[in-house]
C-alpha positions as CSV (number, residue, x, y, z in Angstrom):
1,M,-206.9,181.9,-64.2
2,K,-210.5,182.8,-64.7
3,Y,-212.1,180.2,-62.4
4,A,-210.7,178.6,-59.3
5,F,-212.5,175.5,-58.0
6,F,-211.9,174.2,-54.5
7,D,-212.9,171.0,-52.7
8,L,-213.7,171.6,-49.1
9,D,-212.9,168.9,-46.5
10,G,-209.1,168.3,-46.2
11,T,-208.5,171.0,-48.9
12,L,-209.7,174.3,-47.5
13,I,-210.3,173.1,-43.9
14,P,-208.2,170.6,-42.0
15,V,-211.2,168.7,-40.7
16,D,-214.0,166.7,-42.2
17,S,-217.1,168.9,-42.0
18,S,-219.4,166.1,-43.2
19,I,-218.4,163.8,-40.3
20,R,-218.7,166.7,-37.8
21,W,-222.2,167.6,-39.0
22,A,-223.3,163.9,-39.0
23,E,-221.9,163.6,-35.4
24,T,-223.9,166.7,-34.5
25,L,-227.1,165.2,-35.8
26,L,-226.4,161.7,-34.3
27,D,-225.8,163.2,-30.9
28,H,-229.4,164.4,-31.0
29,A,-230.9,161.4,-32.8
30,A,-233.4,159.1,-31.1
31,E,-231.6,157.2,-28.4
32,D,-232.9,153.8,-29.5
33,S,-231.4,154.1,-33.0
34,R,-228.4,156.3,-32.3
35,E,-225.7,153.6,-32.0
36,A,-226.9,151.7,-35.1
37,L,-226.8,154.9,-37.1
38,R,-223.3,155.7,-35.8
39,K,-222.0,152.3,-37.0
40,E,-223.7,152.7,-40.4
41,R,-222.2,156.2,-40.8
42,L,-218.7,155.0,-39.8
43,Q,-218.8,152.3,-42.5
44,F,-219.5,155.0,-45.1
45,D,-216.5,156.9,-43.9
46,V,-214.3,153.8,-44.2
47,D,-215.7,153.1,-47.7
48,Y,-215.0,156.8,-48.7
49,H,-211.3,156.6,-47.6
50,N,-211.0,153.2,-49.3
51,G,-212.3,154.7,-52.6
52,C,-215.4,152.3,-52.7
53,L,-218.2,154.5,-51.4
54,D,-221.7,153.8,-52.8
55,I,-222.7,157.4,-53.1
56,H,-226.4,156.5,-53.7
57,K,-226.7,154.6,-50.4
58,F,-224.6,157.3,-48.6
59,D,-226.8,160.2,-49.9
60,D,-230.0,158.2,-48.9
61,F,-228.6,157.8,-45.4
62,E,-227.6,161.5,-45.1
63,M,-230.9,162.7,-46.5
64,Q,-233.0,160.5,-44.2
65,L,-231.0,161.6,-41.2
66,L,-231.4,165.2,-42.1
67,A,-235.2,164.8,-42.6
68,S,-235.6,163.2,-39.2
69,F,-235.2,166.7,-37.6
70,P,-237.6,169.6,-38.0
71,R,-236.0,172.6,-39.8
72,S,-236.2,174.8,-36.7
73,E,-234.0,172.3,-34.7
74,L,-231.6,171.9,-37.6
75,D,-231.2,175.7,-37.8
76,R,-230.3,175.8,-34.1
77,L,-227.9,172.8,-34.4
78,R,-226.2,174.3,-37.4
79,V,-225.4,177.5,-35.5
80,E,-223.7,175.4,-32.8
81,Y,-221.9,173.2,-35.4
82,M,-220.5,176.2,-37.2
83,R,-219.4,178.0,-34.0
84,D,-217.9,175.1,-32.2
85,L,-216.7,172.6,-34.8
86,I,-216.0,174.6,-38.0
87,E,-215.1,178.2,-37.4
88,P,-212.0,177.4,-35.2
89,H,-210.6,175.5,-38.3
90,I,-211.1,178.3,-40.8
91,L,-207.4,179.2,-41.1
92,P,-206.0,182.5,-42.4
93,K,-203.7,180.8,-45.0
94,A,-206.7,178.9,-46.5
95,V,-208.8,182.1,-46.7
96,E,-205.8,183.9,-48.3
97,L,-205.4,181.1,-50.9
98,V,-209.0,181.8,-52.0
99,E,-208.8,185.6,-51.7
100,A,-205.6,185.7,-53.9
101,Y,-207.7,184.3,-56.8
102,R,-210.5,186.7,-56.1
103,R,-208.1,189.7,-56.2
104,S,-206.7,188.4,-59.5
105,G,-210.3,188.6,-60.9
106,A,-211.1,184.9,-60.9
107,K,-214.4,183.5,-59.9
108,V,-214.0,181.3,-56.8
109,V,-216.2,178.2,-56.6
110,M,-216.5,175.5,-53.9
111,V,-217.1,172.0,-55.4
112,T,-218.0,169.4,-52.7
113,A,-219.8,166.1,-52.4
114,S,-221.4,167.3,-49.2
115,Y,-224.9,168.6,-49.3
116,R,-225.9,172.3,-49.2
117,Y,-227.4,172.8,-45.8
118,P,-224.3,172.3,-43.6
119,V,-221.7,173.6,-46.1
120,E,-223.4,176.7,-47.4
121,P,-222.4,178.8,-44.3
122,I,-218.8,177.5,-44.8
123,A,-218.8,178.7,-48.4
124,E,-220.0,182.1,-47.2
125,L,-217.1,182.3,-44.7
126,F,-214.7,181.8,-47.7
127,N,-216.7,184.4,-49.8
128,M,-217.2,181.9,-52.5
129,D,-218.9,183.2,-55.7
130,H,-220.8,179.9,-56.1
131,L,-221.3,176.5,-54.4
132,L,-221.5,173.3,-56.4
133,C,-222.7,170.5,-54.0
134,A,-225.3,167.8,-53.4
135,E,-228.8,169.2,-53.1
136,P,-231.3,167.8,-50.6
137,E,-234.9,167.9,-51.7
138,V,-237.1,170.5,-49.9
139,G,-240.9,170.1,-49.6
140,P,-243.4,172.9,-50.1
141,D,-243.5,173.3,-46.3
142,G,-239.7,174.1,-46.3
143,E,-238.9,170.9,-44.5
144,F,-236.4,168.3,-46.0
145,T,-238.1,165.3,-47.6
146,G,-235.4,162.7,-47.0
147,R,-234.5,162.5,-50.7
148,C,-231.5,163.7,-52.6
149,A,-232.3,166.0,-55.6
150,K,-228.8,166.1,-57.0
151,E,-225.5,164.3,-56.3
152,N,-222.1,165.8,-56.7
153,F,-219.5,163.1,-56.2
154,A,-216.5,161.9,-58.1
155,A,-217.3,162.0,-61.9
156,S,-220.5,163.9,-61.3
157,K,-218.4,166.9,-60.2
158,I,-217.3,167.1,-63.9
159,T,-221.0,167.5,-64.9
160,G,-221.5,170.1,-62.2
161,V,-218.5,172.2,-63.3
162,R,-219.4,171.9,-67.0
163,D,-223.0,172.9,-66.4
164,Y,-221.9,175.9,-64.3
165,L,-219.6,177.1,-67.0
166,L,-222.2,176.6,-69.7
167,E,-224.7,178.5,-67.7
168,R,-222.3,181.4,-67.6
169,G,-221.9,181.3,-71.4
170,E,-218.3,180.2,-71.4
171,P,-216.7,178.4,-74.4
172,T,-215.6,174.8,-74.0
173,D,-212.0,175.7,-74.0
174,I,-212.4,177.8,-70.9
175,I,-211.1,174.8,-68.9
176,K,-207.6,176.1,-69.9
177,Q,-208.3,179.0,-67.6
178,C,-209.4,176.8,-64.7
179,V,-207.7,175.4,-61.6
180,F,-209.0,172.8,-59.2
181,Y,-207.7,172.1,-55.7
182,S,-208.4,168.8,-53.9
183,D,-207.0,166.5,-51.3
184,S,-208.8,163.3,-52.4
185,K,-208.4,160.4,-54.8
186,N,-212.1,160.5,-55.1
187,D,-211.7,163.8,-57.0
188,L,-209.3,162.3,-59.6
189,P,-212.0,162.4,-62.3
190,L,-212.3,166.2,-62.1
191,L,-208.6,166.8,-61.5
192,E,-207.8,164.8,-64.6
193,F,-210.5,166.5,-66.6
194,I,-209.1,169.9,-65.7
195,A,-205.5,168.9,-66.4
196,D,-206.2,167.0,-69.6
197,N,-208.0,170.0,-71.0
198,G,-205.2,172.5,-70.4
199,G,-206.2,173.7,-66.9
200,K,-204.3,173.2,-63.7
201,A,-204.7,170.5,-61.1
202,V,-203.4,171.0,-57.6
203,A,-203.1,168.1,-55.2
204,T,-203.7,169.8,-51.8
205,N,-202.8,168.0,-48.6
206,P,-203.2,164.9,-50.8
207,D,-203.9,161.3,-49.7
208,D,-201.3,158.7,-50.7
209,L,-202.9,157.8,-54.1
210,L,-203.5,161.4,-55.1
211,R,-199.9,162.3,-54.1
212,Q,-198.5,159.4,-56.2
213,T,-200.7,160.4,-59.2
214,A,-199.7,164.1,-58.9
215,E,-196.0,163.2,-58.8
216,A,-196.4,160.9,-61.8
217,R,-198.3,163.5,-63.8
218,G,-196.3,166.5,-62.7
219,W,-199.1,168.3,-61.0
220,E,-198.4,170.9,-58.3
221,I,-198.6,169.5,-54.7
222,L,-199.6,172.0,-52.0
223,D,-199.2,170.9,-48.4
224,L,-201.4,173.7,-47.0
225,F,-201.9,172.3,-43.5
226,S,-199.4,170.7,-41.1
227,K,-199.9,167.2,-39.7
228,D,-200.7,168.8,-36.4
229,E,-203.5,170.9,-38.0
230,M,-205.1,168.0,-39.8
231,Q,-207.8,166.2,-37.8
């Protein structure tokens, strides 16, 4: 393989970093709006797992929550979030999965629907060559504006991967030398795109629908994490 693409939450880490980052921010949100925001965020999680997430509304919520904090406070909270909620769940077997591709000469790329600010340090821990993700808009003062500059969810991940490969000058048939690992039915568009064009799709710790699809299509299924490790 020349390119190995990896989803993040539930694929390379047995926790949902997006939820944990949102909880970190909500714990420090204004007290008079905190509970209403928690309920709204919880509904987005339910919609995601049911396969009916409105990504535009979700990204609007995430971007506005992010922008409600000054960058200096966000930087402090991100250090705590990484130390307490993420780093304990960076497991050696997941790191080795990525490193095995790196040793073989492949480029390793994280492809996640989450936005850059909380996931970039996670990508760095896995020594990713590149990160394809949602992009929050940043103003000239370095603060977040509350708007999303780029989405990276479901079918839009195909666009992100295509653009990345084109920017590297790769031919269209390079997909035959690509593999994509994901745990979620929401990533079926990219998994199918890779598989249908001669590449390899790997259902990793898959949800029920993805497991059924993988079994029906003969894709590899990798149960990287135990049930006790998944949170």
